[in-house]
N, C-alpha and C positions, 0 to 999 in steps of 0.2 A: 528866141526860145529861152525861157527862163527855167532855172532848176529850183524846185521846191524841196525842202527837207521836211519830212513827216516823221514824227516819233512813232515807232512801232509799239503796238499794244501786244502783250503776251497773254495768251489764254491757255489755261491748263484744265484738262478733264481726266476723270478717272471713273470708269464704269458708268458713263453717261452723266456724271455729276460734274458741274463746273466748279473749279476750285479757284479761290481768289489768289491773285499774284501778290505776295507780301512785299514786293519791291524789286526794282531792277538790279539791285546789288546782289540778289540771290541767284545762284546758278540753278538750272533745272534739277540737278542732282540734289542741291541743298533744299529745294522746295519739296522734292519727293521725300527727303528725310524728315522735313518739318511736318508734313502731313501723315507720315507713318505712325505718329502717335495716335491719330484718329482712325487711320486705316492701316492696321498692322501688315496687311498683305502687300503694301507698297514697298516694304523693305527689300523685296526681291523683284520688284517690277522693273520692266524695261521702259525706256523713254523713247517714244516715237516722235519724230519731228526735228526741227520745226517744219510745219507745213504753212505756207504763206497764203493768206486769203485777204488780198488788198493790203491794208495796213495792220493786219492782225497776224501774229505768229502763233500758230496753234501747236501745243504740245499735248501728247496723250500718254498717260501712264498705263502700261499694259501689264496685267498680271502674268506671272510666269505660268505656263501651261504644264499640265501633267498631274498625274495622281500619285500621291505618296505611297511607296511600297508596291506599286503595280508595275510589273515588267511585262512587256509584250511576249506572248508565247506563240511559237509557230503552230499552225493547225496540223494536227496529226492526220495521217491518211490511213486509218484502220478500215479495212473492208470486211 
């Protein structure tokens, strides 16, 4: 049985859009910061992954959820 070494390919997505990997020397956080100039909402995005699909490492930038200035109010029970 022989062992083969395969180079992993990184894939980044945000909001269904595939983003090019600028190079293996960049960390996922650095790539998020790089693309935040084009997508400002990435500055607060979380990074999901990596998820491995064969020889591809998939990272997903996920926007922070929530509405600004909106707090959940308990339902009142006025009868």
